[in-house]
N, C-alpha and C positions, 0 to 999 in steps of 0.2 A: 198272198205272201206271205201267210200265217206260220208257215215251217220255217222262214228265214228268222234269225237270232238277231235281235237287237240289245244292245247292253246302253243303258242309261246311266251316267256315272253319278248324278244327282237328280233328286225330285223335282220334277217341274209342274208346273201349275196344271189342275186337274183336266183342262180341256185338252192338252197336249198329249198327257199321259193317257187319257181316254182314246186319243186318236192313235197313240203308237200301239195300245191294247189291241185296238179293232184291226191293226194291219199285221203286228209282228209278236214274235215269241219273246217276251221280255226275259232277259236272264237275270234272275234275282229282282229283288224290289229294291228301287234307290231310294237313299236316305236323304235326309237334310243336311247332313253332314257330309265333307268328302270321304271317298271312300279309301279304304286302308291300300298299299301297296299290293298284298296279297288279291284283296278284291279286285283291284284294278288288273292284275295279271288273268286272273281267272275270267273276267269278264272278257277281255280281249282276246283269249286263247278260243272261246267259243263263238264271238261275234261274227255276224255278215257285216253289220254297221254299228257305229257308237255315236250316241251323242255325248259329247264332252263338254266340260267349261273350263273356264280359266285356270282354276285351282289345281286341274291335273296337269302332271308334266308328262307328255306322251312322247317318248324317246326313241331311238334306235332300237332299242332291246325290247322295248315294249310292242312294238310294230312287227319286228323280227318272230315273234312270238303269238303271232296272229294270222294263222295259215286261210282263213276264209274271210279276212277282213277286206272290204270293198271301199268302205267311206268311213271316214271321220268327220262327224258334222259338227264344228264348234258353234257352240251357244254364246256367241260373242262377236264382235266386228274384230277385236285384235285375236291372232293366233300364234303369238311369240311362245306359248305353253306348248306348241306341236313342232316336231321336227319334219317341217315340211319335204326338205329334199330328201330324207329317209323314206318318207311315205311315197313321193314321187318314183323313187326308185324300184319300190313295190309294187307299183301300180295302184295304189290306194288314194283314192281321191280326198281333198281337204275342202271344206266349205266353210263359210261364216254366214253371219247374219247383218248384211249392212242397211242402210237405209231406214229399218223398222224402228231402230232405237234413236235417230237422230234428234228428232224433237224433244223427247223427253229428257236426253241428255243435256240439251241446251237449256232448255227449262231449267233443270237442277244447277246448270253453271250460273245461270242468272240467280237463283236462290241465294247460292254462295255468294256472289258479287254484293247483293242486297244485305245480306246476313253480316258479312265482315266490317262493309261499310258503315253500316248503322248499328253495329256491336249487337246484336239482336240475340247472340247466344249470352252473352253478359247480362243482358236485361233479362232474359227468361230466367237465368240461373237466381239473380237477384229477387224477382218476385217469388219463385218456388220456395225460395231459402228462409222467407219471413221478415229477411232483412230490410225489405223496401219501406220507408217511411213518407214516400208520397213525390210529387213532383217537386223538381228543382231547376233552377236555370241552368247549373253546369253540370246536371247530371247525365254521364256515358254520352258525350259529344262525339257525333262520328263524322263521318267525312260523307260530302255530296256526290253523288253519282252521276247527276244529269249535267252535261256541259264538259264533263272530264273526257280523257283520253283511255281507251280501251285497246289494248295491245295483245294481237292474237298470234299465238306461234302455231302455226298450222292451219290453214285454209281449206281443207277437206269440207264432207257433208256437214261435220257439226261445227266447225270454225265458222261456216258460212252461215248456219241457223243462228248460232250467238250473235253473230253480226248483224244479222237482220234484225235483231230483239233491240240491239244498241239504238236503232232509231229512234225508238219512242223515248230515249233518254237524251237525245240530242248530242251523241257521243261522238268525239272524232275516232276513226278507226284507223290504226296502222297494223301492220303485219308482215310476217316473215313466213315462207313456206316454200317447199319443193314445187309446189304447182299456183299459178296464178289464180286470182280469184275469177270467176266468170265476169264477161263482158258488161252483164247488169249489175254489178255489184261494182261502186265507182271508188275503189281503194287502190292504192299505189302500192306494191312490195317495197320494203325496207330490209335492210340488213338487222340480223337479230341485235346486234348492238345498237343500233337506232331504236329499234322498239323497245328494248330494256330501258333504253335513256326517256324515253317519252312518254311510256305508258303510266298512267296512275292506276290502271288494273291489268294486270297481266295474265292472260288465260291461257292454259296449255290444252292443245288439240293435238298430238302428234301420236303416230303409233310407237311401241318400244321395240327399238332394233339396238343394234351396236353402236349407230352413230347417234341416237337419242338418249341411250343411257347417261344419265348425269348431264344432260344436256343443260340444266339450269344447275349449275354447281357455285361454289363461292365467288369464282369471278364474275359470273354473271349477276348474281346477287349482289354482289358490291357495285356493278354496273347501274342496277335498278335506279329509278329516280327514289331520291329519299323520302319515305312517308308511303310508297307505293303498295299495293296488295297483290298476292299471288294468288291465283285459284288453278288448282289441278283436278280436273275430271278425266284427265287421259289414263296414262298409267304410272303407278309410284315411283319407279325408278328413273323415270325422267328426271326427277328432283334428287339431288344430294341432300338428303333430309337433316344430316349432321349439319350441313352449312348452312340450311334453311334455320334450324334451331338458334344456330349463334347469331344470323341476320336479325331475328325475331327478337332476339334476347337484348341485343344490342342497340335495337329501336331504329335501326336501319329500314326495316319495313314497318308498317303499322301494322298489317295482319295477313293472315292467309286464310284460305277456305280449301279443304281437302276431302277428296271424296275416296281418293287411292293412296297406297301406301308404298313404300319401296320394299318393305318385308311383311306384307299382310298376312295376318292380321296385326303382327306385331308392330307397335309403334317406336318410332326411334325415341331415346330417353330424352325426358325434358319436355316432349313435344305437348303432352296432355295437360302440363301443368300452366301453359302459356293462356291466358285467358283471353288474348287476342286471335286466337286460332278457332275457327269452326270444323269440327271433325265428325265427318259422315262415314258411316258404314258401307261404301261402295254400291249407292243407290243410284248412280245414274241412270240406268234403264228401269229403274224398279217401279213401274206402274203395271198395274194387271194387264191393260190392254198390249202394252209394248212385250212384256216378258210370254203373252201368249203367242204374238205374232211371230216374236224370235223362236220358240218353240216347233209352230206351225212351219216355218222357214226351213228350221231343220230337217222336219219330217218329210218336206216336199222335195228337199235334196237328196235324202235318203230314198225315196220312191223312186225318183228319177234315175237315180244310179244302179240301184237293185233289179231296175225294168230294163235295163241296156241304154238309158236316154243320157244325154249329157246333163249335167248338174247345174242348179240354176245360178250359184254363186260360188263357183270354184275359186281357190287361192293359190298363190304360188304359181 
């Protein structure tokens, strides 16, 4: 299949790039930064297949200018960056990378829960600054995690993985979701309002859709238990960041741990100045093994479609 052209929008881990180079003719050389719109158009115009990431908006116009395109393999679980309906209308397959990033994202969710509860960001900055003068009985007192209530919004693969880890902390689980938890997980679904009222830690695990955009806004933040923590490793626009800044400034919430943002990479004004917030640069799936597995899943989907076989992970 070396004569077939593959456009890769961003540089992927080397084992993935090596696999691609051994199979296909790469259009240009992908870089670390997002491609310009002109580069995106040139790549799509020539490509038989594309590996895209969440940073690229793949709309009807871009797809219409891609006469040879058979598949867009999105290097992510989410695919809100792609006009899936327009792709389907043109006979273009869209795939994603489910399952392989579940555990790494759940691990990171717990890293954020522990970091905000125990004020690790504040403590690390204090030590690095040289202002730490030694142990004190009232220094940076945080919140217990063990025995508290974890509220999950979304009980898909990642939500379930986060819930399984909570057992080690003897936490009570409350959740709301479009789908019920599997029978082997002994949790009962609640309404969103009930979850907001009960949770000491609220963790979001929903895809970004028209229904979930600003799912957590001013009203929902006001419904949350005073002193609760918000964790978001799903998609930034699920949270109204301006309302979140207000809730944190007022003391209504004790803190937040964010890996994703409403207008990535830009932050809501005032967010970075809040010491009780832990801010990460979208690291949910950022382990070497996971990112390689994601890339190889994209390659396998492309291999299948270009060989006339069904894709492994079609969406839409």
